[in-house]
C-alpha positions, -999 to 999 in steps of 0.1 A, spaced: 62 583 159 87 564 138 123 555 145 135 582 120 118 609 141 133 595 173 168 593 158 166 629 146 153 641 180 182 624 198 208 637 174 194 673 177 194 671 215 230 660 217 241 684 190 225 713 208 241 702 241 275 703 224 269 737 208 257 753 241 287 738 260 311 751 234 296 785 236 298 785 274 335 774 272 343 801 245 327 828 266 339 817 300 361 848 303 332 871 294 302 880 315 271 860 320 252 884 297 275 877 268 272 839 272 234 842 275 232 864 243 254 840 224 233 810 235 200 827 226 214 836 192 225 800 186 191 788 197 174 812 173 196 799 144 188 763 153 151 769 155 152 788 122 170 759 105 145 734 119 115 755 107 131 758 72 137 720 70 102 711 81 86 736 58 107 723 29 97 687 37 60 696 39 63 715 5 80 685 -12 52 663 1 30 677 -27 -5 677 -11 3 701 18 -12 680 46 22 668 59 13 631 62 35 620 33 7 601 18 0 578 47 
């Protein structure tokens, strides 16, 4: 694992923590179900973006094996 991967993992972790805390704060006057649905929707969007970015990087690799020529 290289430092770039570790850096992105840490950034993603803290970014998600901030997003989920903001959703919880915005929905504090609503029921627990609304908060849960909003957080699950945000998680689905985040996972979708990660999948798209990884697939795009694998496609730009050229050979399709994902090792970036190493």
